[in-house]
N, C-alpha and C positions, 0 to 999 in steps of 0.2 A: 251239679248242673248249674247252680247259681254262680259259681266261680267262672265257668265258661261264658255265661251270659254277661257277667261283669266285664270280661275281657272283650267280648264282641261289642258291648256298648261303648267301651273306651275307643276301640278301633273305628267303629261306625261314626262316632262323633268327631274323631280326629279327621276323618275323611269328608264328612258331610257338612261340618260346621267350622270351617277353618278360615276366618277372616284375618289372615296374618301376612306380613311381608317377609328379576332377572328378565326382547319383548314379552313372553308369557312367564310371569313370576308368581310368587305365592299370593300376592295381593289379587292378581287377576284370577287365580284359581279359587281363592276364597269368595270373590264376588260372583264367579260363575256358579259355584255350588250353592251359594246363599240365595240365589234367585228363587228357589223353591221353598215355600213355607213348610211343605209336607213332601216327603219322599216315601214311597211304598213299593213293595214288590216281593217276589219270591227270593229265597236264599237256599243255597246248598252249602253246608258246612262239613268239611273233612278234617278230622283230627288224626294227624299222622304221629303215631307213637313209635319210638325206637324199638320197642319190644314186640311190635305187631307188624306182620307183613302187609296187611290191608288196613286202610284207614277206617275209622269209625265215622259213618256218614249220617247226617241228619238233614232234614228238609223242613221248610216252613215258609211263613210270611212275616215281613216286618213292616212297621209304620214308624217313621221318625218325624216328629213335629218339633220345629225349632223352639217353640214356646211351651211345649208340654212334656216332651221326653220321648221315650222309645217303647213301642210294643213289640215284643219278640214272641212270635206264635209258632211253637214247634208243632209239626204235624206228623212226623215220623222220625225215629222208630216209635216214639210215644207222642201223645198229645198233651201239651202243657203250655200255658201262656205266662209270660213274664212282663212286668211293667217296670221301667226304670225312669224315675223322675226326681224332683227335688227332695222328696221324702225318702228316697233310697230305692231298693229293689223289692218288688212284691210279686208273689205267685198267686195266680187265680185258683181259688178253691170253690167248693160247693157253697160256702157261706160268703164268698166275696174275695177281695184281694187281701192276701196275708203277707205282712212285712217279713222279710228274710233278714235274720241277724247276720252280722258281719264281724270281721276282725280288723285289726289296725291296717293291714294291707288293703283290705276291701274298702275301708273308710278313705284311705288316701286315693285309691282309684276312683271312688265315687266323687270325691272333691274335684279331681281332675276332670271327670266326666261332666260335672255340673259347670265347671269353668268353661268347658268347650261349648256347652249348650248356650251359655250366656255370651259367647263370642269373646271370651277373655284371652286374647292372643298373648298377653304377657305371661299368663300361667302356662300356656303351651310351650312357649319358647324357653321358659325356665326349666322345663322338664325334658325337652327333646332338642337334638340338632336336626334340622330339616334340610333336605336336599331334593329339589324339584328338577325334573328333566322332561323335555317334550314340548308339545303344543296343546292348545285348548281341546283338540279333538283326539289326542293320544298322548297322555302324560303319565308320569310315574313319580310318586312322592315317597321318599324313604325317611322314616323317623327313627333316629338312634337315641335311645334313652340317655339322659344326663342325670336324672334323679336317681339316688342310690336304690330306693325300693324298686323302681321300674327296671333298673339294671339287673336286679336279682331275678326278675321275671322274664324280661324280653332282651334278646340281643339286638333286634330291630323289628320294625313293622314296615311292610312294603304295600303301597296302595296304588292301584292302576285304574285309569278311567278315561272317559271322554267327556261328554256333557254331564254325565253322572258317573258315579263310582261303579266299577264293574268287578273288581277283585281286591281282596285284602288278604295278606298273608302275614301271620304273626310267628316269628321265630323265637322260640323260648331258649333260655340259657342252657337247659339240660339236654337239648337236642330235639325235643319234640317241636312240632309246628302245627298251626291251624290255618287252613285255607278256607276263606269265605268267598263264594261266588254269588254275585248279584246279577243274574243274567237278563233281567227285564225290569229294572227299576223305572218308575215313572214319577215325575214331579207333579205336584198339585198345589193349588192355592189355599185349600182348606181341608180339614178333616170331615169325614162323613159322620152321620149321626151315631152309628155304632162306635166309632173311634172316639168321638167326643164323650160318649157315656163311659167308655173304658178308662179314659184319662180322668174323668170327673169323680168316679166312685172312690 
């Protein structure tokens, strides 16, 4: 599960924290998405596997804070909370947040994730070719991996949105794909007390 969370974190930050440089260009998109210090809402994640006729579907809530990281709260088919921040990926347990060990691939994805959270556009452009189409109210951004490790995982990532992101689709090199729907995301200026506590622990 942590591998899937890592990939969703990467995609979410690509789409929500992209201050990078077409009238509506990448700079304008980045400024539009960066207006919100916090973005939260429900998600529906569908994992489409070549070997299965029906996708594996999970639902939950997310909270993304520009200066804190990501809370990924699965509600079905199981309940499990994850937190991704500068310290890495952690899972909530009865005794608190427990750090999740990773491999080299996970470490590289985490470094990219942290670069995105800090608004490091140079890091993003070195790893992806970016193509933006549309207007501020209806846009699509395609990320094509340039970095070798990312090429081994993804063929491309497609992100669609309006004022906020509405849909992310990750196409993997072996033919599987993950569709993430964000049907009712809301921007906010600050975290609530529960969220602050979760990020502080």
